[in-house]
C-alpha positions, -999 to +999 in steps of 0.1 A: +406-178-154+390-213-157+393-231-124+403-267-118+374-289-106+377-311-075+357-337-056+337-327-037+330-300-062+312-276-039+329-257-010+342-278+018+316-264+042+286-273+020+267-305+025+243-314-003+236-351-008+212-369-032+222-347-061+201-345-092+221-326-119+205-308-149+217-284-176+195-254-181+204-224-202+241-232-204+246-239-167+247-271-146+223-269-116+225-293-087+193-301-067+195-322-036+186-325+000+206-303+025+225-319+054+237-301+084+274-302+095+275-322+127+237-329+123+218-355+142+196-366+113+194-365+075+183-334+056+179-309+084+183-278+063+162-260+036+168-267-001+195-246-017+210-249-052+244-242-068+252-238-105+282-237-128+289-228-164+289-260-186+324-250-198+339-242-163+329-270-139+352-258-112+334-225-108+302-231-088+279-203-078+256-203-048+220-195-059+206-193-024+177-210-006+153-222-032+126-237-009+120-236+028+106-266+047+078-245+062+064-236+028+047-270+026+012-267+042+017-301+059+049-287+076+040-252+088+058-258+121+090-271+104+090-304+123+095-325+092+126-326+070+128-321+032+140-354+018+156-359-016+140-338-044+140-338-081+132-311-107+118-311-142+108-285-167+071-288-175+053-284-208+045-248-198+082-240-195+082-236-158+103-256-134+087-281-110+103-293-077+090-327-065+098-339-029+086-359+000+086-349+037+103-373+060+071-383+079+044-379+052+040-405+024+027-381-003+045-363-031+046-325-028+053-301-057+066-266-059+070-244-090+092-215-102+098-196-135+135-200-130+157-230-123+175-210-096+143-204-075+127-193-054+101-221-057+066-217-044+043-245-031+021-257-059+002-288-047+002-326-041+003-354-067-033-369-067-057-392-085-084-377-107-108-379-078-086-358-057-072-386-035-035-380-028-010-405-042+001-426-012-032-422+007-055-444-014-061-479+000-034-502-015-010-475-023+026-482-013+045-454+005+059-426-016+096-417-013+125-401-031+107-388-062+125-387-096+109-371-126+112-369-164+089-349-186+083-358-223+057-338-241+026-335-219+035-366-198+056-365-167+070-398-154+072-399-116+094-426-100+091-433-063+098-460-037+117-473-007+122-510+000+142-525+028+156-560+021+132-586+035+101-562+036+074-581+017+050-552+020+069-532-006+073-546-041+097-522-057+100-487-073+069-473-090+064-452-121+033-430-121+024-409-152+012-374-146-007-351-169+002-316-181-009-299-149+021-318-133-002-330-104-030-352-117-023-389-123-029-399-159-017-435-155-017-453-121+015-466-105+032-497-119+063-515-105+093-513-128+119-533-108+118-557-079+124-553-042+146-580-026+118-604-017+105-605-052+137-605-073+142-643-079+148-648-116+147-611-124+184-604-131+184-579-102+195-605-076+220-590-051+214-555-064+177-551-058+161-517-054+164-500-021+158-462-026+169-431-046+150-437-079+161-414-107+155-414-144+175-402-174+173-407-212+203-412-235+194-416-272+164-439-272+172-456-239+158-449-205+183-452-176+168-459-142+194-451-116+189-463-080+205-472-047+206-509-042+203-530-011+241-531-011+236-495+002+269-478-010+264-483-047+244-466-074+231-491-100+212-487-133+187-505-153+177-498-189+146-500-211+132-486-243+100-477-224+098-454-193+071-476-177+081-512-183+108-536-194+137-525-173+167-548-173+195-547-147+226-532-161+252-530-133+269-507-108+279-472-119+298-461-087+303-471-051+311-445-025+338-467-010+351-481-043+340-517-036+339-536-068+368-517-083+397-541-088+421-521-109+443-503-083+434-525-053+415-557-045+379-554-056+367-563-021+388-537-003+369-506+008+389-474+002+366-449+020+341-450+048+310-454+028+273-452+035+240-447+016+242-433-019+219-413-042+225-394-074+220-395-112+235-390-146+238-359-167+253-350-201+275-319-201+288-311-235+299-344-251+306-361-217+284-380-193+288-378-155+274-396-125+267-374-095+266-390-061+276-383-024+300-393+002+299-394+040+320-371+063+325-363+100+323-400+109+285-401+105+259-406+078+243-371+084+269-348+069+271-358+032+289-340+004+283-338-033+306-357-056+308-364-094+327-386-118+329-389-155+314-421-169+313-438-203+282-451-220+295-478-243+280-485-278+259-514-263+244-489-237+263-504-208+281-482-182+313-497-166+318-489-129+341-460-123+364-453-093+362-423-070+387-397-078+397-362-066+393-348-101+359-360-111+347-330-131+381-317-142+383-335-175+416-350-166+442-351-139+449-321-117+481-300-122+510-315-103+520-283-086+504-259-061+485-263-028+455-286-026+430-290+003+432-323+022+394-328+022+395-337-015+408-372-005+390-399-025+405-426-004+406-426+034+412-457+055+433-475+081+449-510+083+417-523+098+388-520+074+352-508+076+328-506+047+307-479+063+311-447+083+300-455+118+306-492+111+317-521+132+351-539+131+348-573+148+327-567+179+340-532+184+320-501+174+349-478+167+347-458+135+330-426+149+357-421+174+388-436+159+387-434+121+402-407+100+374-384+088+367-353+068+354-325+091+356-288+097+358-263+126+329-241+136+293-247+132+270-255+102+272-227+077+305-213+089+328-211+059+356-230+076+380-251+055+376-288+056+404-310+068+411-346+078+409-354+115+422-385+133+451-394+112+462-421+136+488-448+130+483-464+095+456-438+085+460-431+048+446-403+027+447-408-011+443-384-039+438-392-076+451-380-100+479-355-106+500-348-137+534-345-121+564-330-138+597-325-119+581-325-084+609-323-059+593-311-027+561-319-008+547-298+021+520-309+045+501-285+067+494-303+100+482-298+136+474-321+165+488-343+192+512-363+170+549-373+170+553-394+140+559-394+102+538-390+071+549-414+044+545-404+007+535-430-018+520-431-053+499-462-047+482-473-015+505-503-010+535-490-029+570-482-018+576-452+004+591-424-017+596-399+011+589-392+047+578-360+065+583-360+104+556-340+122+553-329+159+527-317+183+513-283+175+481-265+184+481-244+152+485-253+116+521-258+107+540-266+075+563-296+073+583-303+042+606-328+026+626-331-006+612-360-027+613-369-064+579-380-076+577-399-109+569-378-139+535-384-154+500-391-140+502-403-104+480-409-074+493-395-041+489-413-007+499-399+027+501-424+055+507-414+091+530-437+111+536-432+148+519-422+181+491-397+186+467-383+161+474-357+134+450-334+115+458-327+078+447-294+062+465-293+029+495-304+008+517-286-016+536-299-046+566-280-058+590-285-087+624-272-095+609-242-112+584-235-084+602-242-052+600-206-041+564-200-053+529-209-042+513-218-075+481-201-087+461-232-080+460-225-043+425-225-030+412-195-010+397-217+018+430-234+027 
């Protein structure tokens, strides 16, 4: 049976940020770095990949470890991390994995006959004389490679530029020959860093990191993370090496800039850095990106959202939802895991996970956050911790028909009430009292939700701190059944 697709689209215990999606042989593959649950730094684990049929985007399959950090000759002791990679199919039909180690400013390449791995080390990107890209005098540091192959040319995009750093001029495009390693055309800058953006059209959204490249029709889309940090922007050109013009924001991982369902300047999730790209699956286009969990920047999860490319080539900014790859709203019945919240916030606001409110550094300890029990790799279900007074978890969207009962599965030191709403600031439609429990316990209430497509918001009011594992929607016809949508990890 075809499964519904959620955000995040991978299991709740998997942490893959920096996602580069591709369709190969009827399956969508996701390549990214690999964070560790409760990790102390970015990208601590080896590369893995997952794939899904193009016609069943809720059914992801683990393909295993595709590349180990110790396979790189520069990293035999494993002391360096594998930062964000990208993959392209070369003119020989093989698949090439490009990456940069966290403390080495050169571009490494691995190769495999299959998109599912396992990749083997192949070499380093270099000039014709053998000098490695990034090590020649005057080279700017290499970082976050993105790649696109057309014919015998592979276009390699790299760069990292902090705001105010005049030593870095912007993202670079380097053209490689058919061996996928040797530079055919030397690096050129295709967009400005912040110190060099005056008059460019990129002002306020200058390049920071995460360069990625896609082509739609005859237009090249350069996707990148801007100095605003939480947003993915795009620029377009008819050439892969020049002429890019700023286009706009595609998505923000705290929904800043979205002014439809809330004020545009109100953050609706605890955001952080962002990295991802576009892909066409069937007739639809999607943006893949990541969100922060566990109150840190080091346990990021893969997300995706449908986008529209308008006739003029522009892409309107889209909001985060819980049903990004589903092709429409989720069914308004059955049990859903709490960790698919697309909105998570309190009365006091913070743009970032681990942020600062006033003079108080508070988010890591006090904010609601998605987490799990156990250790990294344990297949424990995700849940929301620290649902303190005013903490709100929001879910979008559900096609509700005759919903008359809502059940929450809760544990924790709490003695308050969960309010049920269909908008973040809307009227309270029902309340569910909860009490202290060391184990997960179900609490229910009778409530009539409006028929049609709705958002759902659960706001905790009262003393203590609750943890939220799941919620169940039941209608008149289903009050004595757990619908088939129930997930196995809840």
